KETORLO-921417 format. One record per residue (C-alpha): x, y, z; residue number from 1. Coordinates in nm, 3 decimals, always signed. Example, Ala and Ser with C-alpha at 12.3 -4.5 7.8 and 13.67 -1.06 7.14 Angstrom:
BEGIN
ATOM        px        py        pz   pos
ATOM    +1.230    -0.450    +0.780     1
ATOM    +1.367    -0.106    +0.714     2
END
This chain:
BEGIN
ATOM        px        py        pz   pos
ATOM    +1.921    +1.047    +0.880     1
ATOM    +2.168    +0.855    +0.672     2
ATOM    +2.463    +1.065    +0.553     3
ATOM    +2.359    +0.981    +0.196     4
ATOM    +2.011    +1.134    +0.242     5
ATOM    +1.942    +1.506    +0.201     6
ATOM    +1.609    +1.693    +0.208     7
ATOM    +1.523    +2.041    +0.080     8
ATOM    +1.180    +2.206    +0.098     9
ATOM    +1.102    +2.447    -0.185    10
ATOM    +0.907    +2.771    -0.143    11
ATOM    +0.588    +2.603    -0.265    12
ATOM    +0.619    +2.330    +0.000    13
ATOM    +0.746    +2.054    -0.231    14
ATOM    +0.995    +1.836    -0.044    15
ATOM    +1.293    +1.718    -0.250    16
ATOM    +1.482    +1.420    -0.108    17
ATOM    +1.779    +1.235    -0.247    18
ATOM    +1.950    +0.917    -0.133    19
ATOM    +2.282    +0.919    -0.313    20
ATOM    +2.424    +0.584    -0.430    21
ATOM    +2.729    +0.684    -0.637    22
ATOM    +2.829    +0.323    -0.712    23
ATOM    +2.525    +0.255    -0.935    24
ATOM    +2.454    +0.372    -1.290    25
ATOM    +2.080    +0.438    -1.250    26
ATOM    +1.839    +0.668    -1.071    27
ATOM    +1.487    +0.595    -0.951    28
ATOM    +1.295    +0.921    -0.923    29
ATOM    +0.931    +0.998    -0.869    30
ATOM    +0.664    +1.207    -0.705    31
ATOM    +0.465    +1.070    -0.414    32
ATOM    +0.145    +1.257    -0.332    33
ATOM    -0.014    +1.234    +0.012    34
ATOM    -0.359    +1.156    -0.123    35
ATOM    -0.534    +0.837    -0.225    36
ATOM    -0.855    +0.641    -0.222    37
ATOM    -0.952    +0.750    +0.130    38
ATOM    -0.965    +1.112    +0.010    39
ATOM    -1.282    +1.045    -0.190    40
ATOM    -1.652    +1.100    -0.129    41
ATOM    -1.876    +0.802    -0.220    42
ATOM    -2.004    +0.949    -0.546    43
ATOM    -1.651    +0.968    -0.692    44
ATOM    -1.507    +0.643    -0.554    45
ATOM    -1.214    +0.555    -0.781    46
ATOM    -1.131    +0.913    -0.882    47
ATOM    -0.775    +0.895    -0.740    48
ATOM    -0.704    +0.583    -0.947    49
ATOM    -0.873    +0.726    -1.257    50
ATOM    -0.651    +1.032    -1.225    51
ATOM    -0.343    +0.809    -1.206    52
ATOM    -0.444    +0.664    -1.543    53
ATOM    -0.541    +0.991    -1.709    54
ATOM    -0.222    +1.188    -1.649    55
ATOM    -0.043    +0.951    -1.890    56
ATOM    -0.295    +1.028    -2.167    57
ATOM    -0.153    +1.354    -2.292    58
ATOM    -0.035    +1.697    -2.178    59
ATOM    -0.009    +2.038    -2.336    60
ATOM    +0.341    +1.939    -2.458    61
ATOM    +0.320    +1.562    -2.517    62
ATOM    +0.074    +1.311    -2.656    63
ATOM    +0.015    +0.985    -2.470    64
ATOM    +0.241    +0.812    -2.719    65
ATOM    +0.518    +1.068    -2.676    66
ATOM    +0.511    +1.027    -2.297    67
ATOM    +0.578    +0.656    -2.335    68
ATOM    +0.824    +0.687    -2.623    69
ATOM    +1.046    +0.954    -2.464    70
ATOM    +1.106    +0.748    -2.152    71
ATOM    +1.153    +0.420    -2.337    72
ATOM    +1.379    +0.582    -2.599    73
ATOM    +1.647    +0.615    -2.329    74
ATOM    +1.577    +0.266    -2.192    75
ATOM    +1.379    +0.398    -1.896    76
ATOM    +1.084    +0.243    -1.718    77
ATOM    +0.781    +0.443    -1.603    78
ATOM    +0.493    +0.345    -1.381    79
ATOM    +0.247    +0.462    -1.117    80
ATOM    +0.017    +0.328    -0.847    81
ATOM    -0.269    +0.443    -0.628    82
ATOM    -0.296    +0.343    -0.263    83
ATOM    -0.535    +0.438    +0.012    84
ATOM    -0.324    +0.726    +0.140    85
ATOM    -0.064    +0.788    -0.134    86
ATOM    -0.038    +0.803    -0.512    87
ATOM    +0.299    +0.762    -0.685    88
ATOM    +0.441    +0.837    -1.031    89
ATOM    +0.798    +0.727    -1.094    90
ATOM    +1.065    +0.638    -1.347    91
ATOM    +1.390    +0.446    -1.342    92
ATOM    +1.650    +0.580    -1.584    93
ATOM    +2.024    +0.590    -1.641    94
ATOM    +2.195    +0.863    -1.439    95
ATOM    +2.237    +1.094    -1.739    96
ATOM    +1.863    +1.090    -1.812    97
ATOM    +1.730    +1.200    -1.475    98
ATOM    +1.647    +1.545    -1.616    99
ATOM    +1.415    +1.386    -1.871   100
ATOM    +1.251    +1.177    -1.600   101
ATOM    +1.177    +1.479    -1.381   102
ATOM    +1.051    +1.677    -1.680   103
ATOM    +0.807    +1.406    -1.788   104
ATOM    +0.671    +1.352    -1.436   105
ATOM    +0.627    +1.724    -1.373   106
ATOM    +0.459    +1.761    -1.713   107
ATOM    +0.198    +1.491    -1.654   108
ATOM    +0.119    +1.622    -1.304   109
ATOM    +0.086    +1.988    -1.402   110
ATOM    -0.013    +2.003    -1.767   111
ATOM    -0.246    +1.709    -1.837   112
ATOM    -0.526    +1.803    -2.075   113
ATOM    -0.780    +1.527    -1.995   114
ATOM    -0.883    +1.494    -2.357   115
ATOM    -1.252    +1.384    -2.371   116
ATOM    -1.190    +1.104    -2.624   117
ATOM    -0.893    +0.973    -2.427   118
ATOM    -1.104    +0.995    -2.112   119
ATOM    -1.381    +0.776    -2.251   120
ATOM    -1.125    +0.526    -2.379   121
ATOM    -0.953    +0.510    -2.040   122
ATOM    -1.286    +0.475    -1.860   123
ATOM    -1.333    +0.152    -2.058   124
ATOM    -0.984    +0.037    -1.957   125
ATOM    -1.052    +0.100    -1.586   126
ATOM    -1.388    -0.078    -1.606   127
ATOM    -1.203    -0.376    -1.757   128
ATOM    -0.952    -0.357    -1.469   129
ATOM    -1.241    -0.364    -1.219   130
ATOM    -1.387    -0.663    -1.400   131
ATOM    -1.054    -0.843    -1.387   132
ATOM    -1.028    -0.780    -1.012   133
ATOM    -1.382    -0.909    -0.961   134
ATOM    -1.289    -1.225    -1.150   135
ATOM    -0.979    -1.285    -0.935   136
ATOM    -1.097    -1.435    -0.605   137
ATOM    -0.764    -1.413    -0.424   138
ATOM    -0.764    -1.042    -0.512   139
ATOM    -1.124    -0.939    -0.450   140
ATOM    -1.130    -1.113    -0.110   141
ATOM    -0.900    -0.834    +0.016   142
ATOM    -1.137    -0.563    -0.110   143
ATOM    -1.418    -0.745    +0.069   144
ATOM    -1.204    -0.759    +0.385   145
ATOM    -1.137    -0.385    +0.372   146
ATOM    -1.507    -0.310    +0.324   147
ATOM    -1.613    -0.538    +0.609   148
ATOM    -1.359    -0.378    +0.843   149
ATOM    -1.453    -0.020    +0.751   150
ATOM    -1.813    -0.023    +0.623   151
ATOM    -1.955    +0.300    +0.477   152
ATOM    -1.619    +0.477    +0.487   153
ATOM    -1.379    +0.600    +0.220   154
ATOM    -1.098    +0.385    +0.361   155
ATOM    -1.318    +0.077    +0.317   156
ATOM    -1.414    +0.135    -0.044   157
ATOM    -1.216    -0.020    -0.333   158
ATOM    -0.924    +0.177    -0.474   159
ATOM    -1.039    +0.102    -0.829   160
ATOM    -1.393    +0.224    -0.765   161
ATOM    -1.701    +0.037    -0.884   162
ATOM    -1.868    -0.004    -1.221   163
ATOM    -2.133    +0.244    -1.106   164
ATOM    -1.898    +0.512    -0.971   165
ATOM    -1.656    +0.496    -1.266   166
ATOM    -1.943    +0.486    -1.513   167
ATOM    -2.078    +0.813    -1.371   168
ATOM    -1.742    +0.985    -1.310   169
ATOM    -1.688    +1.292    -1.528   170
ATOM    -1.354    +1.419    -1.656   171
ATOM    -1.409    +1.755    -1.483   172
ATOM    -1.431    +1.576    -1.149   173
ATOM    -1.098    +1.403    -1.216   174
ATOM    -0.930    +1.729    -1.320   175
ATOM    -1.077    +1.902    -1.014   176
ATOM    -0.941    +1.631    -0.785   177
ATOM    -0.591    +1.692    -0.921   178
ATOM    -0.626    +2.069    -0.876   179
ATOM    -0.748    +2.036    -0.516   180
ATOM    -0.501    +1.779    -0.388   181
ATOM    -0.184    +1.785    -0.600   182
ATOM    -0.008    +2.077    -0.431   183
ATOM    +0.356    +2.126    -0.335   184
ATOM    +0.291    +2.096    +0.037   185
ATOM    +0.134    +1.755    -0.021   186
ATOM    +0.404    +1.615    -0.252   187
ATOM    +0.752    +1.465    -0.228   188
ATOM    +0.999    +1.443    -0.517   189
ATOM    +1.222    +1.152    -0.420   190
ATOM    +1.528    +1.010    -0.594   191
ATOM    +1.775    +0.735    -0.511   192
ATOM    +2.079    +0.632    -0.710   193
ATOM    +2.358    +0.817    -0.884   194
ATOM    +2.215    +1.167    -0.834   195
ATOM    +2.351    +1.484    -0.675   196
ATOM    +2.108    +1.654    -0.439   197
ATOM    +2.167    +2.010    -0.558   198
ATOM    +2.108    +1.906    -0.916   199
ATOM    +1.770    +1.752    -0.831   200
ATOM    +1.673    +2.064    -0.634   201
ATOM    +1.752    +2.280    -0.938   202
ATOM    +1.552    +2.048    -1.163   203
ATOM    +1.261    +2.057    -0.918   204
ATOM    +1.258    +2.437    -0.893   205
ATOM    +1.235    +2.466    -1.270   206
ATOM    +0.993    +2.178    -1.326   207
ATOM    +0.746    +2.241    -1.043   208
ATOM    +0.742    +2.620    -1.034   209
ATOM    +0.374    +2.615    -1.132   210
ATOM    +0.264    +2.393    -0.844   211
ATOM    +0.055    +2.570    -0.579   212
ATOM    +0.158    +2.540    -0.215   213
ATOM    -0.153    +2.426    -0.028   214
ATOM    -0.370    +2.119    -0.081   215
ATOM    -0.726    +2.084    +0.039   216
ATOM    -0.717    +1.802    +0.297   217
ATOM    -1.021    +1.579    +0.327   218
ATOM    -0.977    +1.269    +0.537   219
ATOM    -1.250    +1.117    +0.754   220
ATOM    -1.118    +0.940    +1.061   221
ATOM    -1.095    +0.562    +1.016   222
ATOM    -1.349    +0.382    +1.237   223
ATOM    -1.282    +0.009    +1.255   224
ATOM    -1.608    -0.180    +1.307   225
ATOM    -1.540    -0.544    +1.224   226
ATOM    -1.798    -0.752    +1.040   227
ATOM    -1.815    -1.014    +0.765   228
ATOM    -1.865    -1.026    +0.390   229
ATOM    -1.935    -1.361    +0.224   230
ATOM    -1.926    -1.400    -0.153   231
ATOM    -2.059    -1.744    -0.250   232
ATOM    -1.912    -1.860    -0.583   233
ATOM    -1.865    -2.189    -0.766   234
ATOM    -1.485    -2.215    -0.747   235
ATOM    -1.225    -2.484    -0.692   236
ATOM    -1.097    -2.311    -0.377   237
ATOM    -1.235    -2.108    -0.091   238
ATOM    -1.043    -1.787    -0.022   239
ATOM    -1.058    -1.646    +0.330   240
ATOM    -0.919    -1.343    +0.510   241
ATOM    -0.962    -1.333    +0.887   242
ATOM    -0.838    -1.020    +1.055   243
ATOM    -0.848    -0.760    +1.326   244
ATOM    -0.818    -0.393    +1.409   245
ATOM    -0.449    -0.313    +1.353   246
ATOM    -0.217    -0.028    +1.445   247
ATOM    -0.128    +0.310    +1.301   248
ATOM    +0.231    +0.362    +1.187   249
ATOM    +0.249    +0.620    +1.470   250
ATOM    +0.162    +0.359    +1.735   251
ATOM    +0.441    +0.269    +1.983   252
ATOM    +0.370    -0.099    +1.913   253
ATOM    +0.397    -0.062    +1.534   254
ATOM    +0.724    -0.257    +1.509   255
ATOM    +0.592    -0.518    +1.749   256
ATOM    +0.298    -0.581    +1.516   257
ATOM    +0.531    -0.617    +1.217   258
ATOM    +0.745    -0.869    +1.403   259
ATOM    +0.439    -1.059    +1.527   260
ATOM    +0.306    -1.082    +1.172   261
ATOM    +0.641    -1.220    +1.053   262
ATOM    +0.651    -1.481    +1.331   263
ATOM    +0.289    -1.584    +1.284   264
ATOM    +0.271    -1.600    +0.905   265
ATOM    +0.571    -1.438    +0.740   266
ATOM    +0.747    -1.732    +0.581   267
ATOM    +0.784    -2.107    +0.553   268
ATOM    +0.915    -2.131    +0.910   269
ATOM    +0.621    -1.933    +1.053   270
ATOM    +0.364    -2.084    +1.287   271
ATOM    +0.079    -2.073    +1.040   272
ATOM    +0.274    -2.223    +0.750   273
ATOM    +0.416    -2.502    +0.963   274
ATOM    +0.093    -2.590    +1.142   275
ATOM    -0.165    -2.536    +0.868   276
ATOM    +0.023    -2.638    +0.552   277
ATOM    +0.316    -2.856    +0.652   278
ATOM    +0.159    -3.047    +0.941   279
ATOM    -0.207    -3.064    +0.832   280
ATOM    -0.194    -3.007    +0.455   281
ATOM    -0.501    -2.781    +0.466   282
ATOM    -0.378    -2.509    +0.229   283
ATOM    -0.140    -2.431    -0.050   284
ATOM    -0.105    -2.067    +0.054   285
ATOM    -0.136    -1.905    +0.397   286
ATOM    +0.024    -1.589    +0.533   287
ATOM    -0.037    -1.296    +0.763   288
ATOM    -0.007    -0.925    +0.680   289
ATOM    -0.043    -0.585    +0.839   290
ATOM    -0.146    -0.257    +0.679   291
ATOM    -0.094    +0.063    +0.875   292
ATOM    -0.251    +0.405    +0.815   293
ATOM    -0.211    +0.745    +0.974   294
ATOM    -0.494    +0.674    +1.220   295
ATOM    -0.536    +0.297    +1.236   296
ATOM    -0.463    -0.022    +1.050   297
ATOM    -0.554    -0.381    +0.978   298
ATOM    -0.394    -0.713    +1.059   299
ATOM    -0.508    -1.018    +0.865   300
ATOM    -0.448    -1.381    +0.776   301
ATOM    -0.513    -1.502    +0.422   302
ATOM    -0.569    -1.867    +0.337   303
ATOM    -0.678    -2.046    +0.022   304
ATOM    -0.814    -2.395    +0.085   305
ATOM    -1.025    -2.674    -0.060   306
ATOM    -1.391    -2.620    +0.030   307
ATOM    -1.407    -2.949    +0.224   308
ATOM    -1.120    -2.832    +0.449   309
ATOM    -1.274    -2.499    +0.554   310
ATOM    -1.437    -2.653    +0.860   311
ATOM    -1.099    -2.769    +0.993   312
ATOM    -0.900    -2.466    +0.880   313
ATOM    -1.080    -2.192    +1.073   314
ATOM    -1.048    -2.351    +1.420   315
ATOM    -0.676    -2.410    +1.363   316
ATOM    -0.617    -2.048    +1.254   317
ATOM    -0.814    -1.916    +1.552   318
ATOM    -0.617    -2.144    +1.784   319
ATOM    -0.285    -2.013    +1.649   320
ATOM    -0.398    -1.655    +1.711   321
ATOM    -0.487    -1.741    +2.069   322
ATOM    -0.154    -1.916    +2.118   323
ATOM    +0.024    -1.604    +1.990   324
ATOM    -0.157    -1.397    +2.250   325
ATOM    -0.026    -1.640    +2.509   326
ATOM    +0.330    -1.577    +2.397   327
ATOM    +0.588    -1.617    +2.121   328
ATOM    +0.902    -1.818    +2.194   329
ATOM    +1.247    -1.658    +2.202   330
ATOM    +1.346    -1.868    +1.902   331
ATOM    +1.047    -1.751    +1.697   332
ATOM    +1.107    -1.391    +1.796   333
ATOM    +1.474    -1.398    +1.699   334
ATOM    +1.400    -1.568    +1.367   335
ATOM    +1.134    -1.306    +1.283   336
ATOM    +1.369    -1.028    +1.392   337
ATOM    +1.640    -1.161    +1.160   338
ATOM    +1.392    -1.176    +0.870   339
ATOM    +1.282    -0.816    +0.925   340
ATOM    +1.635    -0.687    +0.964   341
ATOM    +1.757    -0.870    +0.655   342
ATOM    +1.457    -0.755    +0.450   343
ATOM    +1.525    -0.395    +0.547   344
ATOM    +1.896    -0.413    +0.466   345
ATOM    +1.846    -0.605    +0.141   346
ATOM    +1.604    -0.335    +0.032   347
ATOM    +1.883    -0.082    +0.073   348
ATOM    +2.047    -0.236    -0.234   349
ATOM    +1.756    -0.125    -0.456   350
ATOM    +1.730    +0.232    -0.586   351
ATOM    +1.352    +0.195    -0.616   352
ATOM    +1.310    +0.064    -0.260   353
ATOM    +1.519    +0.347    -0.116   354
ATOM    +1.344    +0.609    -0.327   355
ATOM    +1.002    +0.487    -0.217   356
ATOM    +1.102    +0.450    +0.147   357
ATOM    +1.225    +0.810    +0.169   358
ATOM    +0.904    +0.941    +0.012   359
ATOM    +0.675    +0.737    +0.238   360
ATOM    +0.863    +0.838    +0.551   361
ATOM    +0.852    +1.208    +0.463   362
ATOM    +0.477    +1.189    +0.402   363
ATOM    +0.415    +0.979    +0.714   364
ATOM    +0.660    +1.120    +0.969   365
ATOM    +0.781    +1.445    +0.817   366
ATOM    +1.138    +1.311    +0.810   367
ATOM    +1.348    +1.031    +0.665   368
ATOM    +1.415    +0.775    +0.936   369
ATOM    +1.777    +0.652    +0.941   370
ATOM    +1.829    +0.282    +0.878   371
ATOM    +2.010    +0.235    +1.209   372
ATOM    +1.707    +0.384    +1.387   373
ATOM    +1.476    +0.140    +1.207   374
ATOM    +1.703    -0.149    +1.306   375
ATOM    +1.703    -0.023    +1.666   376
ATOM    +1.322    -0.029    +1.670   377
ATOM    +1.328    -0.390    +1.546   378
ATOM    +1.589    -0.486    +1.807   379
ATOM    +1.382    -0.323    +2.085   380
ATOM    +1.083    -0.553    +2.033   381
ATOM    +1.058    -0.803    +2.318   382
ATOM    +0.824    -1.085    +2.415   383
ATOM    +0.601    -0.870    +2.644   384
ATOM    +0.544    -0.631    +2.351   385
ATOM    +0.452    -0.919    +2.119   386
ATOM    +0.210    -1.059    +2.374   387
ATOM    +0.057    -0.715    +2.430   388
ATOM    +0.015    -0.662    +2.055   389
ATOM    -0.155    -0.999    +2.007   390
ATOM    -0.393    -0.923    +2.293   391
ATOM    -0.470    -0.581    +2.144   392
ATOM    -0.561    -0.746    +1.815   393
ATOM    -0.804    -0.983    +1.985   394
ATOM    -0.967    -0.710    +2.194   395
ATOM    -1.211    -0.605    +1.921   396
ATOM    -1.451    -0.783    +1.689   397
ATOM    -1.281    -0.978    +1.409   398
ATOM    -1.335    -0.914    +1.039   399
ATOM    -1.401    -1.200    +0.797   400
ATOM    -1.420    -1.207    +0.420   401
ATOM    -1.464    -1.519    +0.212   402
ATOM    -1.502    -1.597    -0.159   403
ATOM    -1.589    -1.936    -0.306   404
ATOM    -1.791    -2.237    -0.187   405
ATOM    -1.887    -2.144    +0.169   406
ATOM    -2.108    -2.428    +0.294   407
ATOM    -1.834    -2.546    +0.531   408
ATOM    -1.759    -2.202    +0.676   409
ATOM    -1.903    -2.166    +1.024   410
ATOM    -2.096    -1.861    +1.135   411
ATOM    -1.933    -1.529    +1.217   412
ATOM    -2.058    -1.553    +1.575   413
ATOM    -1.892    -1.892    +1.619   414
ATOM    -1.562    -1.758    +1.489   415
ATOM    -1.587    -1.453    +1.714   416
ATOM    -1.656    -1.679    +2.013   417
ATOM    -1.353    -1.896    +1.930   418
ATOM    -1.130    -1.588    +1.935   419
ATOM    -1.274    -1.472    +2.267   420
ATOM    -1.177    -1.796    +2.440   421
END
């Protein structure tokens, strides 16, 4: 652990972590909860995200307007997000206002009233958010990809929920979800910036004294299946995600997958960008990505192309995947390694990045991983590991999602056969 990072666990299980940066004037502080969209049964799909919205709509001590005004009155910024395995609520404030930030966050997470009128208003807002996502093809194609990879599973369903599930979701179900899952043992209070650890611990003891210790875990094991989901629409572009069964963040090859993704589609010098955009002019945007979970993950390639170019695009992308399984050059590997190392170290200059990293690592690994250990993992990746990772990706059925004009997109079986060559 970095000498600037300290962790204390309170009696109720809440972990308090600080990453002290005495040279800055600000503090990023927030609560990360080890629960998200995959902790939902089908009937309440979207409840984790609905809860994220509702806690800002009034507590026993503050109205929705007061919550916003108190933070902004000191020049602070407040936000939240819901993921598949975590939900976060955080503020960035000047160092002298960290007490206010902790007080507001603890208030919304422990004392929200879920006012019925506010609830119905916010239901309308979330339904509008779902509609906006549905109308954004380069957004919804990723939801389709997730669903095709993990059909009939919580981890495959959309984080936002659906019109049907949100329309039927009652406020009591949202409040009950908070009560079941938002417990000290499932939460991390993380801060980075100009903050003293002992002071944050004292603030946490006072602010979260009412938080119970044990959450009620409910996670079904992720079962990657691999399939396709095609969404034919009259658009100017065709949006495609082609992907594979990825790796858990506990997997020994986790860093190898990250480096492979960077080499294959992580920048303008990557294989995919150079071959597909620069050499052939088939796309404006193409990149690869990996998403890791506690028990699995996904690796994918996104491309947006003109409908008449789809027939040429897919074979080229498949060919580049096969070439990667045959080996990455030393030059490509070192360039990707430098990108990853620089990205990690540049992130250390941001209070928000360091705050979030500490929280995620505590929830994922039970400890904060020192930066030099992360760099050592990146340095340890070699060509045999990259080749092994690429071959692992290709060992199972691919997943395909596509939105737009699809007449030129060949069959799933053809694509699968190309990748089995």
